[in-house]
C-alpha positions as CSV (number, residue, x, y, z in Angstrom):
1,M,-0.1,-0.3,0.2
2,G,1.4,3.4,-1.2
3,W,1.6,6.6,1.7
4,V,-1.2,8.3,-0.3
5,E,-3.5,5.3,0.2
6,A,-2.5,5.0,3.7
7,V,-3.2,8.6,4.1
8,N,-6.6,8.4,2.8
9,R,-7.7,5.3,4.8
10,V,-6.3,6.9,7.9
11,N,-8.5,10.2,6.8
12,K,-11.4,7.9,6.5
13,H,-11.3,6.0,9.6
14,L,-10.8,9.5,11.2
15,R,-13.7,10.9,9.6
16,V,-15.8,7.6,10.7
17,A,-14.4,8.1,14.3
18,I,-15.4,11.9,14.4
19,L,-19.0,11.2,13.2
20,L,-19.2,8.3,15.8
21,G,-18.3,10.5,18.4
22,V,-20.6,13.2,17.4
23,D,-23.3,11.0,16.6
24,S,-23.0,9.6,20.1
25,L,-22.7,13.0,21.9
26,M,-26.1,13.7,19.8
27,A,-27.8,10.8,21.5
28,V,-27.0,11.8,24.6
29,L,-28.3,15.2,24.2
30,A,-31.2,13.9,22.5
31,V,-32.2,11.4,25.9
32,T,-31.4,14.0,28.0
33,G,-33.2,16.8,26.5
34,A,-36.4,14.5,26.2
35,F,-36.2,14.2,30.1
36,L,-35.8,17.7,30.5
37,L,-38.9,18.8,28.2
38,R,-41.0,16.1,29.8
39,F,-40.5,17.2,33.4
40,E,-40.4,20.9,32.4
41,G,-36.3,21.5,33.3
42,R,-36.2,19.9,36.2
43,I,-35.8,15.7,36.3
44,P,-37.0,14.2,39.6
45,F,-34.7,12.2,41.6
46,Q,-36.3,8.8,40.9
47,Y,-35.8,9.3,37.4
48,A,-32.1,10.1,37.6
49,D,-30.6,6.3,37.6
50,Q,-33.0,5.3,35.0
51,L,-31.9,8.3,32.7
52,L,-28.2,6.9,32.4
53,R,-29.8,3.2,32.1
54,V,-31.8,4.5,28.7
55,V,-28.6,7.2,27.6
56,A,-26.7,3.8,27.3
57,V,-28.9,2.0,25.4
58,F,-29.6,4.6,23.1
59,V,-26.2,5.4,22.3
60,V,-25.2,1.7,21.8
61,L,-27.9,0.6,19.8
62,R,-28.4,3.9,17.7
63,M,-25.0,3.8,16.7
64,A,-25.6,0.0,15.7
65,A,-28.4,1.3,13.4
66,F,-26.2,3.9,12.0
67,F,-23.6,1.2,11.0
68,I,-26.2,-1.1,9.7
69,G,-28.1,1.7,7.5
70,G,-24.8,2.8,5.8
71,M,-24.4,6.1,7.6
72,Y,-21.0,6.4,7.7
73,R,-20.6,5.6,4.4
74,R,-22.2,8.6,3.0
75,L,-20.6,12.1,2.1
76,W,-22.3,14.3,4.2
77,R,-20.9,17.6,2.3
78,Y,-23.4,16.8,-0.2
79,A,-26.1,16.2,2.2
80,S,-29.6,17.1,0.8
81,I,-33.2,16.0,1.2
82,G,-32.2,12.4,0.0
83,E,-29.8,12.1,3.3
84,L,-32.4,13.7,5.3
85,F,-34.7,11.1,4.5
86,T,-32.0,8.7,5.4
87,I,-31.6,10.1,8.5
88,V,-35.3,10.0,9.8
89,L,-35.3,6.3,8.5
90,L,-32.1,5.6,10.4
91,V,-33.1,7.7,13.6
92,T,-36.5,5.7,13.7
93,L,-34.9,2.1,13.3
94,G,-32.4,3.3,16.1
95,S,-35.3,4.5,18.7
96,V,-37.2,1.1,18.1
97,F,-33.9,-0.9,18.7
98,S,-33.6,1.1,21.8
99,V,-37.1,0.6,23.2
100,L,-37.0,-2.9,22.3
101,G,-33.4,-3.3,24.1
102,I,-34.8,-1.3,27.3
103,W,-37.5,-3.6,27.4
104,L,-35.4,-6.7,27.2
105,T,-32.5,-5.6,29.2
106,F,-34.5,-3.7,32.3
107,G,-37.8,-4.7,31.8
108,S,-40.8,-2.5,32.4
109,L,-39.1,0.9,33.6
110,A,-41.4,3.7,35.0
111,I,-40.5,6.0,31.9
112,P,-43.3,8.2,30.5
113,R,-44.1,7.2,27.0
114,S,-43.8,11.0,25.6
115,I,-40.0,10.7,26.4
116,F,-39.2,8.3,23.5
117,V,-41.4,10.4,21.1
118,L,-39.8,13.4,22.3
119,E,-36.1,11.8,21.9
120,W,-37.1,10.6,18.7
121,I,-37.8,14.1,17.3
122,L,-34.6,15.7,19.1
123,A,-32.6,13.0,17.6
124,I,-34.0,13.4,13.7
125,G,-33.1,17.5,14.5
126,L,-29.7,17.3,16.2
127,V,-28.4,14.4,13.8
128,G,-29.7,16.2,10.7
129,G,-28.7,19.4,11.9
130,T,-25.0,18.7,11.9
131,R,-24.9,17.3,8.7
132,I,-26.7,20.3,7.1
133,G,-24.6,22.3,9.4
134,W,-21.2,21.0,8.3
135,R,-22.3,21.8,4.6
136,V,-23.1,25.3,5.5
137,F,-20.1,25.7,7.3
138,R,-17.7,24.6,4.6
139,D,-19.6,26.4,1.5
140,H,-19.9,29.8,3.3
141,V,-17.4,30.1,6.6
142,L,-14.5,28.0,5.2
143,S,-14.6,29.3,1.7
144,P,-17.2,32.1,1.6
145,G,-16.2,33.7,-1.5
146,A,-16.1,29.9,-3.6
147,R,-20.0,30.5,-4.4
148,Y,-19.0,33.7,-6.5
149,K,-15.4,32.9,-7.8
150,G,-14.7,31.0,-11.1
151,N,-16.4,31.0,-14.8
152,P,-19.7,32.7,-14.2
153,V,-22.6,30.1,-16.0
154,L,-25.9,31.2,-16.7
155,I,-28.5,28.2,-16.6
156,V,-31.4,28.4,-19.0
157,G,-34.2,26.0,-17.0
158,A,-35.1,26.8,-13.7
159,G,-36.7,23.1,-13.4
160,D,-35.7,19.8,-12.2
161,A,-32.9,19.3,-14.9
162,G,-31.8,23.1,-14.1
163,V,-31.6,22.1,-10.3
164,M,-29.9,19.4,-10.9
165,A,-27.3,20.9,-13.5
166,V,-26.6,23.4,-10.7
167,R,-25.7,20.6,-7.9
168,E,-23.4,18.8,-10.3
169,L,-21.8,21.9,-11.0
170,Q,-21.2,23.0,-7.4
171,N,-20.5,19.1,-6.3
172,H,-17.6,18.7,-9.3
173,Y,-16.5,22.4,-10.2
174,H,-16.8,23.8,-6.8
175,G,-14.5,27.0,-6.7
176,T,-13.9,26.7,-10.7
177,V,-17.4,28.1,-11.9
178,H,-20.2,30.1,-10.1
179,V,-23.7,29.9,-10.9
180,V,-25.0,33.8,-11.9
181,G,-28.5,32.4,-11.9
182,F,-31.2,31.0,-14.1
183,V,-33.3,32.1,-17.3
184,D,-37.1,30.5,-17.4
185,D,-39.9,31.6,-19.6
186,D,-42.6,30.7,-16.9
187,P,-44.1,33.6,-15.4
188,N,-44.5,31.9,-11.8
189,K,-40.8,31.6,-12.0
190,Q,-39.8,35.0,-12.6
191,G,-38.0,37.3,-9.1
192,A,-38.2,33.7,-7.7
193,K,-35.1,31.7,-6.2
194,V,-34.2,28.2,-6.6
195,L,-31.4,26.8,-4.7
196,G,-30.4,30.2,-3.7
197,Y,-30.0,31.7,-6.9
198,D,-32.2,33.9,-8.7
199,V,-34.3,33.5,-11.9
200,L,-33.2,36.8,-13.6
201,G,-35.4,36.7,-16.6
202,T,-36.5,35.1,-19.8
203,R,-34.8,33.7,-22.7
204,E,-35.3,37.4,-24.3
205,H,-33.2,38.5,-21.4
206,I,-30.6,36.5,-22.2
207,V,-28.0,38.9,-24.2
208,R,-28.4,41.3,-21.3
209,I,-28.0,39.1,-18.4
210,C,-24.8,37.8,-20.4
211,R,-23.3,41.4,-20.4
212,E,-24.2,42.5,-17.3
213,H,-22.8,39.4,-15.4
214,Q,-20.0,38.7,-17.5
215,V,-21.2,35.2,-18.5
216,G,-18.8,32.9,-19.7
217,E,-20.8,30.1,-20.2
218,I,-24.4,29.0,-20.7
219,V,-25.8,25.7,-19.8
220,I,-29.3,24.9,-21.5
221,A,-31.0,22.5,-19.3
222,I,-34.4,21.7,-20.6
223,P,-34.2,18.6,-22.3
224,S,-38.0,18.0,-23.0
225,A,-38.3,21.5,-24.8
226,A,-39.0,21.3,-28.4
227,R,-36.6,21.6,-30.9
228,Q,-37.9,24.9,-32.2
229,D,-37.5,26.1,-29.0
230,I,-33.6,25.1,-28.7
231,R,-33.3,26.7,-31.9
232,D,-34.3,29.8,-31.0
233,I,-32.3,29.8,-27.4
234,V,-29.0,28.6,-29.4
235,E,-29.6,31.7,-31.5
236,R,-30.0,33.9,-28.7
237,C,-27.0,32.6,-27.0
238,Q,-24.8,33.1,-30.2
239,E,-25.6,36.7,-29.6
240,T,-23.3,36.6,-26.7
241,D,-19.8,35.6,-26.2
242,A,-20.8,32.8,-23.7
243,K,-19.9,29.2,-24.7
244,T,-23.1,27.5,-24.8
245,K,-23.6,23.8,-23.7
246,I,-26.6,21.5,-23.4
247,L,-28.2,19.0,-21.2
248,P,-29.2,15.4,-22.9
249,G,-32.6,14.4,-23.7
250,V,-35.4,13.6,-21.6
251,Y,-35.1,9.9,-21.1
252,D,-31.6,10.8,-19.6
253,L,-33.1,13.1,-17.2
254,I,-35.8,10.4,-16.5
255,E,-33.3,7.6,-15.7
256,G,-31.5,9.9,-13.7
257,N,-27.9,10.2,-15.7
258,V,-28.1,13.8,-15.8
259,S,-25.0,15.5,-14.5
260,V,-22.2,17.8,-15.9
261,S,-20.3,14.8,-17.7
262,P,-23.0,14.1,-20.2
263,I,-23.7,17.6,-20.8
264,R,-22.4,18.6,-24.4
265,E,-21.2,20.7,-26.8
266,V,-24.2,22.6,-28.8
267,E,-24.5,20.5,-32.1
268,V,-25.9,21.9,-35.8
269,E,-28.7,19.2,-35.4
270,D,-30.0,21.6,-32.4
271,L,-30.6,24.2,-35.1
272,L,-32.9,22.0,-37.0
273,G,-36.0,23.5,-35.6
274,R,-37.9,20.2,-35.7
275,E,-38.5,17.2,-33.7
276,P,-36.6,14.0,-34.8
277,V,-38.0,11.5,-36.8
278,R,-39.9,8.6,-34.8
279,V,-40.1,5.1,-36.8
280,D,-42.2,2.2,-36.7
281,L,-39.5,-0.4,-35.6
282,E,-41.9,-3.2,-35.7
283,G,-43.2,-2.4,-38.8
284,M,-39.7,-2.4,-40.4
285,S,-38.5,-5.9,-38.8
286,Q,-41.6,-7.3,-40.2
287,Y,-40.1,-6.8,-43.8
288,L,-36.5,-7.0,-43.1
289,T,-36.1,-9.7,-40.5
290,D,-35.1,-13.1,-42.4
291,Q,-34.8,-11.7,-45.8
292,V,-32.0,-11.0,-48.6
293,V,-31.5,-7.2,-48.4
294,L,-29.3,-5.5,-51.2
295,V,-28.0,-2.1,-50.4
296,T,-26.5,-0.5,-53.7
297,G,-24.3,2.8,-52.8
298,A,-23.4,0.7,-49.5
299,G,-19.7,2.5,-48.9
300,G,-21.5,6.0,-49.2
301,S,-22.9,8.3,-46.3
302,I,-26.4,7.1,-46.7
303,G,-25.7,3.5,-47.9
304,S,-23.5,2.6,-45.0
305,E,-25.8,4.0,-42.4
306,L,-28.6,2.3,-44.4
307,C,-26.4,-0.9,-43.8
308,R,-26.0,-0.1,-40.1
309,Q,-29.8,-0.3,-39.0
310,I,-30.5,-2.9,-41.3
311,V,-28.3,-5.3,-39.3
312,R,-30.3,-4.6,-36.6
313,F,-33.4,-6.5,-38.0
314,S,-31.5,-9.7,-38.5
315,P,-32.0,-10.0,-42.2
316,Q,-31.2,-13.5,-43.6
317,L,-28.3,-11.7,-45.7
318,I,-27.2,-8.4,-46.2
319,L,-25.2,-7.8,-49.9
320,L,-23.1,-4.4,-50.0
321,L,-23.0,-3.6,-53.5
322,D,-20.5,-0.5,-54.1
323,A,-18.3,0.2,-57.3
324,C,-15.3,1.7,-55.1
325,E,-13.6,-1.3,-53.6
326,N,-11.9,0.7,-50.3
327,N,-15.7,1.7,-49.5
328,V,-17.1,-2.1,-49.5
329,Y,-14.2,-3.1,-47.4
330,E,-14.6,-0.5,-44.9
331,I,-17.9,-1.0,-44.4
332,D,-17.8,-4.8,-44.7
333,M,-15.5,-5.0,-42.0
334,E,-17.3,-2.4,-39.6
335,L,-20.3,-4.9,-39.7
336,R,-18.0,-8.0,-39.3
337,N,-16.9,-6.4,-36.1
338,Q,-20.5,-5.0,-34.8
339,V,-22.4,-8.0,-35.6
340,P,-20.4,-11.5,-36.1
341,E,-23.0,-13.3,-36.4
342,Q,-24.8,-11.4,-39.3
343,E,-24.5,-13.2,-42.7
344,I,-22.9,-10.5,-45.3
345,Y,-21.4,-10.5,-48.7
346,P,-19.2,-7.8,-50.5
347,L,-20.1,-6.9,-54.1
348,V,-17.6,-5.1,-55.8
349,K,-19.9,-4.0,-58.7
350,D,-21.1,-1.2,-60.8
351,V,-24.7,-0.3,-61.5
352,K,-23.8,0.8,-64.8
353,D,-22.8,-2.9,-65.8
354,R,-26.2,-4.3,-66.9
355,E,-25.0,-8.0,-67.1
356,G,-23.2,-7.8,-63.6
357,I,-25.9,-6.8,-61.8
358,A,-28.6,-9.1,-63.5
359,A,-25.9,-11.8,-62.5
360,V,-26.4,-10.6,-58.7
361,F,-29.9,-11.0,-58.6
362,R,-29.6,-14.0,-60.5
363,R,-27.3,-15.8,-57.6
364,F,-28.8,-14.1,-54.4
365,K,-32.4,-13.1,-55.3
366,P,-32.7,-10.0,-52.8
367,D,-36.3,-9.6,-51.6
368,V,-35.7,-6.2,-50.5
369,V,-33.6,-3.7,-52.3
370,F,-32.3,-0.1,-51.2
371,H,-30.9,1.7,-54.2
372,A,-28.7,4.5,-53.2
373,A,-25.9,4.3,-55.5
374,A,-25.7,7.8,-57.2
375,H,-23.5,10.6,-58.4
376,K,-24.8,13.5,-56.3
377,H,-22.4,16.5,-56.3
378,V,-24.1,19.3,-58.3
379,P,-21.1,21.1,-59.7
380,M,-19.3,17.8,-60.5
381,M,-22.3,16.5,-62.6
382,E,-22.0,19.8,-64.6
383,A,-18.8,19.3,-65.3
384,N,-19.7,15.5,-66.3
385,P,-23.2,15.4,-67.3
386,E,-23.4,12.2,-69.2
387,E,-22.0,10.5,-66.3
388,A,-25.2,11.7,-64.0
389,I,-27.2,10.2,-66.6
390,K,-25.2,7.1,-66.9
391,N,-25.0,6.3,-63.1
392,N,-28.0,7.7,-61.9
393,V,-30.5,6.9,-64.9
394,M,-29.3,4.2,-66.5
395,G,-27.8,2.6,-63.1
396,T,-31.1,2.9,-61.7
397,I,-33.0,1.1,-64.5
398,N,-30.4,-1.7,-64.5
399,V,-31.0,-2.4,-61.1
400,A,-34.7,-1.9,-61.1
401,Q,-35.0,-4.0,-63.8
402,A,-33.3,-6.7,-62.2
403,A,-35.3,-6.5,-59.0
404,K,-38.7,-7.1,-61.6
405,A,-37.2,-9.8,-63.4
406,F,-36.3,-11.7,-60.1
407,S,-39.2,-11.0,-58.1
408,S,-38.0,-8.6,-55.4
409,S,-40.7,-7.5,-53.1
410,K,-39.8,-4.0,-52.6
411,F,-37.4,-1.4,-54.4
412,V,-36.4,2.0,-52.7
413,L,-34.8,4.3,-54.9
414,I,-33.1,7.0,-53.0
415,S,-33.9,10.6,-54.1
416,T,-33.6,14.1,-53.3
417,D,-35.0,17.8,-53.3
418,K,-32.9,18.5,-55.9
419,A,-35.1,16.7,-58.3
420,V,-38.2,18.7,-57.7
421,N,-38.0,21.7,-60.8
422,P,-34.5,20.9,-61.3
423,T,-32.0,23.2,-62.4
424,S,-28.9,21.0,-62.5
425,V,-28.0,18.1,-64.4
426,M,-27.8,16.0,-61.0
427,G,-31.5,17.3,-60.1
428,A,-32.6,16.2,-63.5
429,S,-31.1,12.9,-63.5
430,K,-32.9,12.0,-60.1
431,R,-36.3,13.4,-61.3
432,I,-36.1,10.9,-64.5
433,A,-35.1,8.0,-62.4
434,E,-38.2,8.7,-60.3
435,M,-40.0,8.4,-63.4
436,F,-38.4,5.2,-64.5
437,I,-39.2,3.8,-61.3
438,Q,-42.9,4.7,-61.1
439,F,-43.4,3.5,-64.5
440,L,-41.8,0.1,-63.7
441,D,-44.1,0.0,-60.9
442,Q,-47.2,-0.6,-63.2
443,S,-46.0,-3.7,-64.8
444,S,-44.5,-5.3,-61.8
445,A,-45.4,-7.4,-58.8
446,T,-42.4,-5.4,-57.3
447,N,-43.3,-2.5,-55.1
448,F,-41.2,0.4,-56.3
449,V,-41.1,3.4,-54.3
450,A,-38.8,6.6,-54.0
451,V,-37.7,8.4,-50.9
452,R,-37.4,12.4,-51.4
453,F,-35.4,14.5,-48.5
454,G,-32.7,17.7,-48.6
455,N,-29.3,17.5,-47.3
456,V,-28.1,15.3,-45.2
457,L,-25.7,16.7,-42.3
458,G,-22.1,15.7,-42.1
459,S,-22.5,13.3,-45.4
460,K,-19.5,13.2,-47.7
461,G,-19.1,16.1,-49.6
462,S,-21.6,18.0,-47.8
463,V,-21.2,21.8,-46.5
464,I,-20.8,21.1,-42.6
465,P,-17.6,18.8,-43.3
466,L,-16.2,21.5,-46.0
467,F,-16.9,24.4,-43.2
468,K,-15.1,22.5,-40.7
469,R,-12.2,22.0,-42.5
470,Q,-12.5,25.5,-43.8
471,I,-12.5,26.6,-39.9
472,A,-9.6,24.3,-39.1
473,N,-7.3,26.0,-41.7
474,G,-8.1,29.4,-40.3
475,G,-10.9,30.3,-43.3
476,P,-12.4,32.1,-45.1
477,V,-15.6,29.8,-44.7
478,T,-16.9,30.0,-48.0
479,V,-21.0,30.6,-48.8
480,T,-22.1,31.0,-52.3
481,D,-24.9,33.2,-51.7
482,E,-26.1,35.0,-48.3
483,K,-29.7,34.2,-49.2
484,M,-29.4,30.6,-50.1
485,V,-31.4,28.0,-47.9
486,R,-31.5,24.2,-47.4
487,Y,-33.7,21.9,-45.4
488,F,-31.2,19.6,-43.4
489,M,-31.8,16.0,-41.8
490,T,-29.2,14.0,-40.1
491,I,-28.2,11.0,-41.7
492,P,-29.6,8.4,-39.2
493,E,-32.8,10.5,-39.4
494,A,-32.7,10.1,-43.8
495,V,-32.0,6.2,-43.1
496,Q,-34.8,5.8,-41.0
497,L,-37.3,7.6,-43.5
498,V,-36.0,5.3,-46.4
499,I,-36.8,2.2,-44.2
500,Q,-39.9,3.6,-43.1
501,A,-40.9,3.8,-46.4
502,G,-40.7,0.5,-47.3
503,T,-43.3,-0.5,-44.6
504,M,-45.6,2.2,-46.4
505,A,-45.1,1.2,-50.0
506,Q,-47.9,0.3,-52.5
507,G,-46.1,0.8,-55.4
508,G,-45.5,3.9,-57.5
509,E,-45.3,6.3,-54.2
510,I,-42.6,9.2,-53.8
511,F,-41.9,9.9,-50.1
512,V,-41.3,13.3,-48.6
513,L,-40.3,14.0,-45.4
514,D,-41.6,16.8,-43.2
515,M,-38.0,18.7,-42.8
516,G,-39.2,21.6,-40.8
517,E,-38.1,25.2,-41.4
518,P,-35.3,25.6,-43.9
519,V,-31.9,27.1,-42.5
520,K,-30.1,29.9,-44.3
521,I,-26.5,28.6,-45.3
522,M,-25.1,32.1,-44.0
523,D,-26.5,31.2,-40.5
524,L,-25.1,27.9,-40.3
525,A,-21.6,28.9,-41.2
526,R,-22.1,31.6,-38.5
527,S,-23.0,29.0,-36.2
528,L,-20.5,26.6,-36.8
529,I,-17.8,29.2,-36.4
530,K,-19.1,30.5,-32.9
531,F,-19.3,26.8,-32.2
532,S,-15.8,26.2,-32.8
533,G,-15.0,29.3,-30.4
534,F,-14.1,32.1,-32.8
535,E,-15.8,35.4,-33.8
536,P,-17.5,35.2,-37.4
537,N,-15.7,37.8,-39.7
538,R,-13.4,38.6,-37.1
539,D,-11.4,35.4,-36.3
540,I,-12.6,33.5,-39.6
541,P,-13.7,35.5,-42.1
542,I,-17.2,34.8,-44.4
543,Q,-16.5,34.7,-48.1
544,V,-19.5,34.7,-50.6
545,T,-18.4,33.5,-53.9
546,G,-21.6,33.5,-56.3
547,M,-23.5,30.5,-57.0
548,R,-21.9,27.4,-58.8
549,P,-23.6,26.0,-62.0
550,G,-26.6,24.1,-61.5
551,E,-27.2,25.7,-57.8
552,K,-30.6,27.1,-56.4
553,L,-31.3,29.6,-54.0
554,F,-34.0,27.7,-52.5
555,E,-35.2,23.7,-52.7
556,E,-38.5,22.3,-53.1
557,L,-39.8,19.2,-51.8
558,M,-42.7,18.8,-54.4
559,L,-43.7,19.5,-57.8
560,D,-46.8,21.8,-58.9
561,E,-48.6,19.4,-60.2
562,E,-48.0,16.4,-57.6
563,G,-49.6,17.6,-54.8
564,I,-49.6,16.0,-51.4
565,G,-51.1,13.1,-49.2
566,S,-50.9,11.9,-45.9
567,T,-49.5,8.5,-44.8
568,T,-49.8,6.6,-41.5
569,H,-46.9,8.8,-40.3
570,E,-47.0,12.0,-39.1
571,R,-43.9,13.2,-40.4
572,I,-44.0,11.3,-44.1
573,Y,-46.0,12.6,-46.8
574,V,-46.6,11.3,-50.1
575,A,-46.5,13.0,-53.6
576,K,-49.5,12.0,-56.0
577,P,-48.2,10.2,-59.1
578,C,-47.6,12.6,-62.2
579,E,-48.8,11.7,-65.8
580,L,-45.5,9.5,-67.6
581,N,-45.0,9.4,-71.2
582,A,-44.8,5.3,-71.2
583,D,-43.7,5.0,-74.7
584,Q,-40.7,7.2,-74.5
585,L,-39.6,5.3,-71.2
586,Q,-40.0,2.0,-72.8
587,R,-37.9,3.3,-75.9
588,T,-35.3,4.9,-73.5
589,M,-34.8,1.3,-71.4
590,E,-34.3,-0.4,-75.0
591,D,-31.7,2.5,-76.3
592,F,-29.9,2.0,-72.6
593,A,-29.9,-1.7,-73.3
594,S,-28.5,-1.3,-76.6
595,G,-25.6,0.9,-75.3
596,A,-27.4,4.3,-76.8
597,V,-26.2,6.9,-74.1
598,P,-25.7,11.1,-74.3
599,C,-22.0,11.6,-75.0
600,N,-21.5,15.3,-74.1
601,Q,-23.2,17.9,-72.4
602,D,-25.3,19.3,-75.5
603,D,-26.8,15.5,-75.9
604,T,-27.3,15.4,-72.4
605,E,-29.4,18.6,-72.4
606,I,-31.3,17.5,-75.1
607,W,-32.0,14.1,-73.9
608,I,-33.1,15.7,-70.4
609,R,-35.7,17.9,-72.2
610,Q,-37.4,14.6,-73.7
611,F,-38.5,14.2,-70.2
612,I,-38.5,17.6,-68.5
613,P,-39.3,20.1,-71.8
614,E,-39.1,23.2,-68.9
615,F,-35.5,21.8,-68.1
616,R,-33.3,25.1,-68.2
617,P,-29.6,24.2,-67.0
618,H,-27.7,27.1,-65.0
619,A,-31.5,29.0,-64.2
620,E,-30.9,32.1,-62.5
621,E,-32.7,32.4,-59.3
622,E,-35.1,35.2,-58.3
623,T,-32.6,37.2,-55.9
624,E,-35.7,38.6,-54.1
625,E,-36.8,35.2,-52.9
626,E,-35.1,33.9,-49.9
627,G,-37.1,30.5,-49.4
628,K,-40.3,28.7,-50.8
629,A,-42.8,26.9,-49.4
630,P,-41.7,23.1,-49.1
631,F,-45.0,22.5,-51.0
632,P,-47.0,24.3,-53.7
633,A,-49.4,26.8,-52.1
634,S,-52.1,25.3,-54.5
635,S,-51.5,22.0,-52.7
636,P,-53.1,20.9,-49.3
637,Q,-50.6,21.8,-46.6
638,P,-50.2,19.6,-43.7
639,A,-51.7,20.7,-40.6
640,S,-47.7,21.0,-38.9
641,W,-46.6,23.1,-41.5
């Protein structure tokens, strides 16, 4: 045993010995006080001998009860209501032991029963008072300024979570932080005190309070708040110089896991302004469990997350198909390490290889197909437009025709909001891919559906990783236009929506997610810079570079002619099918089968206009508009929008 451990053990035994002595003294005082109160300050001579016997029994048996109840294993510098309840319980247990001990040892003593009641009340007050008194003495006498030393912290939310956050800050960061007070929107709490700290105002006063109290850190402690409220509060906090953190979700609070340690940094997801998507896990399992599932583009951001979530439902076999060997290798190794019992087969295949894809279906006969393989970068596809058609349209047709030929039950196409009124080749290619799966659904037992959603936070090549790299390099952070807005969702949300769509698929639908309010890219850039501890345009410059070819100021989720219908899921809507040119679609599939594809930019634009006559590449946006409703004004709007 080292000397540090020896000192700690000695200190522990010394602490227990001191507490034992104090509690013994409290027992003596409680019994004596009970006698004095009962006899109005003058104990009759005939009770003096009995007093000594009663004191001896109470001291021995109450200390025994305290040891049995673990009284001396508690850290009383953190004494609170919970500890006081323990004191009441153990004092009561000690009193019961003592009364039984007196009766068994001395028989029937002529002692008024009221003395035992008085002793019990006095003992609770004396033992509890010593514990609480020590905490008060330590906090306000030994270190009277500690409450006001350290980094000033403002707590947003004066409810249970806020109280727990303050206690944890006091216990674990004593002397290094001090709480300046609370902010809460409840009018009944204004001007009140919580744990001795003032409720200083509502969220509208955050900026003023931070300025007046020189707040260095803000803790948002309202786990059950709606995402829209969190977004609003975070935006107000960003107007200050304070660092902002946020408490975990409500389930952590219910389970008692809320403490300072899991208080996390505010993340971009908190700015989405909507609740996370909830899905029907039972419905998912019904069509994935014990099935052969194929995921194309399995190594991409969406495809790899699809694989991670699908294996939770124990498919018979999951096929990982991707044209990139490294991507297939990485997701294959990840899944084998995480779910070693799962049957997995990696496939290095290109969806443009019609015969190769057919061979995969012939061999494995997948029941469910998630088609995530696609070229997705708008500027890249503007420079290589024919490749967008080959991969996104012809590749989709190859996989979809194989699914039809080999009787897959479901085919889910990953689409995008850029497919709506497209101004880019990438968006147009995805819209045409939607047309083909709707066309194939008309003559197939396979249920073909598409899932259309907006930008995915954190996916490869998306704006968030780009901004983070630019910030790490010292800037500038590049924004193409100050008025540009986008809908965002997290990768897990996107994937859950895709899988959920499979449960609803009747055939031919295009599912759309209620994605909340659009986010201005300029605001996103400022938020990321602040979250990184810098000041926008002071520490890290923001540079407006101008819109790139094919980009829009805003994205839409629904065509004017589509309209919208509800589904069994409150956050998922379905577009009504548009009229299709069946002859043209059939001829195009025959052309692709014979190898006839666009070869250059001019050919590609002409080819696209066969399907989308209004297609205008590099279309100029109306600069007056900062955003547009996610659904056409003429179509029925969901109540929550």
